[in-house]
C-alpha positions in Angstrom: 20.9 -22.5 -46.8 20.8 -25.9 -45.7 18.1 -27.3 -43.6 19.9 -28.5 -40.6 22.1 -25.2 -40.9 18.6 -23.6 -40.6 17.3 -25.5 -37.9 20.8 -25.5 -35.9 20.3 -21.0 -36.3 16.9 -22.0 -34.8 17.5 -23.6 -31.2 20.5 -21.7 -31.3 18.8 -17.7 -31.2 15.6 -20.0 -29.0 18.3 -21.1 -26.1 19.5 -17.2 -26.4 16.1 -16.0 -25.9 15.4 -18.6 -23.1 18.4 -17.1 -21.3 17.3 -13.7 -21.7 14.0 -14.9 -20.4 15.2 -16.2 -17.3 17.6 -13.0 -16.9 14.0 -11.1 -17.1 12.7 -13.0 -14.7 15.6 -12.4 -11.8 15.9 -9.1 -12.5 11.6 -8.8 -12.2 12.0 -11.0 -9.0 15.0 -8.9 -7.1 13.1 -5.9 -8.3 10.1 -6.7 -6.5 12.0 -8.1 -3.4 14.0 -4.6 -3.3 10.2 -2.9 -3.5 9.1 -5.4 -1.0 12.4 -4.6 1.9 11.5 -0.7 0.7 8.1 -1.2 1.5 7.9 -2.5 4.8 10.5 -0.2 6.0 8.2 2.7 5.3 5.9 1.4 6.4 7.5 -0.1 10.0 8.9 3.7 10.4 5.3 5.0 9.2 4.2 3.5 12.4 7.0 4.3 14.8 6.0 7.4 13.7 2.6 8.1 13.6 1.0 5.2 15.4 2.0 6.3 18.9 1.0 9.8 18.3 -2.4 8.3 17.1 -2.1 5.9 19.5 -2.4 8.6 22.7 -5.0 11.1 20.4 -7.0 7.8 20.5 -6.6 7.4 24.2 -6.6 11.0 25.9 -10.2 11.3 22.7 -11.6 7.1 25.0 -10.7 9.9 28.2 -12.5 12.9 27.3 -15.7 10.5 26.9 -15.8 8.9 29.5 -15.3 12.3 31.5 -18.1 13.2 29.9 -20.3 11.6 27.8 -23.4 14.0 27.3 -21.1 16.4 25.4 -19.6 13.4 23.0 -23.2 12.9 22.0 -24.0 16.2 22.2 -20.8 17.2 19.5 -21.3 13.7 18.5 -25.3 15.5 16.8 -24.1 18.0 16.0 -21.4 16.6 13.7 -24.2 14.5 12.1 -26.0 17.4 12.0 -23.7 19.1 10.2 -22.7 16.3 7.6 -26.9 15.8 6.8 -26.6 19.6 5.6 -23.5 19.4 3.8 -25.2 16.4 2.2 -28.1 17.9 1.0 -26.7 20.9 0.3 -28.1 23.3 1.9 -26.8 25.4 4.9 
């Protein structure tokens, strides 16, 4: 083979390699975009189905603490004691 034939073959190989690289890059970008869209949809659904009940529970908890501050403090102290005992691994 002559040097010019080898050079032409090398150029052809580089061109094909660049084309494959560009195609792979475009497909990867499309996959990332699709994945992002799916993740956003799932997050919105979770926010709708979990967020609203969670806000309701938080509102009820706030209301309870405002109406029963001493009971709330006693409960918090009790939970703190239990966590402390569990952390020491002595029951």
